[in-house]
C-alpha positions in Angstrom: 102.7 94.9 110.7 100.1 94.7 113.5 97.4 92.0 113.4 93.9 92.4 114.7 91.2 89.8 115.1 88.2 90.1 112.8 85.8 90.1 115.8 87.5 93.3 117.0 86.1 95.1 113.9 82.5 94.6 115.2 83.3 94.9 118.9 85.6 97.9 118.9 85.7 99.7 115.6 87.1 102.8 117.1 90.1 100.8 118.4 90.6 99.4 114.9 90.5 102.9 113.2 92.9 104.2 115.8 95.3 101.3 115.2 95.0 101.7 111.4 95.9 105.4 111.7 98.8 104.6 114.0 100.2 101.6 112.2 99.4 102.5 108.5 98.1 99.0 107.7 96.7 96.1 109.7 96.4 92.4 109.0 93.0 91.1 109.9 92.9 87.6 111.2 90.1 85.0 111.7 90.9 82.2 114.1 94.6 83.4 114.0 94.9 83.0 110.2 95.5 86.1 108.1 92.4 86.9 106.0 92.9 90.5 104.8 94.9 93.6 104.9 93.4 96.9 105.9 95.1 100.0 104.5 94.0 103.6 105.0 92.5 105.7 102.2 90.6 108.9 101.7 88.2 110.4 99.2 91.2 112.1 97.5 93.2 108.9 97.1 90.6 106.1 96.8 90.9 105.6 93.1 94.7 105.6 93.1 94.7 103.3 96.1 92.4 100.8 94.3 94.6 101.0 91.2 97.7 100.2 93.2 96.0 97.1 94.6 94.8 96.0 91.2 98.3 96.5 89.7 99.9 94.6 92.6 97.6 91.7 92.0 98.4 91.8 88.3 102.2 91.7 89.0 101.7 88.8 91.3 99.7 86.9 88.7 102.4 87.5 86.1 105.1 86.2 88.5 103.0 83.1 89.1 102.5 82.5 85.4 106.2 82.9 84.7 107.1 80.6 87.5 104.7 77.9 86.2 106.0 78.4 82.6 109.6 77.9 83.8 108.6 74.7 85.8 106.7 73.2 82.9 109.2 74.1 80.2 106.6 76.4 78.5 109.1 79.3 78.9 111.4 77.6 76.5 108.9 77.5 73.7 110.1 79.5 70.7 108.1 81.6 68.3 108.9 79.0 65.6 107.5 76.2 67.9 104.3 78.2 68.2 104.0 78.9 64.5 104.5 75.2 63.7 101.9 74.2 66.2 99.4 76.7 64.8 100.1 75.4 61.2 99.6 71.8 62.3 96.3 72.7 63.9 95.2 74.5 60.8 96.1 71.6 58.5 94.2 69.2 60.8 91.2 71.4 60.7 91.3 71.6 56.9 91.5 67.9 56.6 88.5 67.4 58.9 86.5 70.0 56.8 87.4 68.2 53.5 86.3 64.8 54.9 83.1 66.0 56.5 
């Protein structure tokens, strides 16, 4: 995928649009570091294009959550473990209410 400096957006927007049309997508950099991805869209596909981006972000978030769960052992927690924890919390709450 072709990269383009962010300053080129302001200095030569026509060049950017031409490159976007030719390449299909561009990585926009600032100080040589990737900052965004430009993808073409149109009036006819704008909503669908935005939905695809939102869905892709959601899939990435789920992957990250699953990875963290596997690393911390949370992925191994069973339904029974969860139910026991909930019951313990409820009992503790009931005891606090009775005392206070």
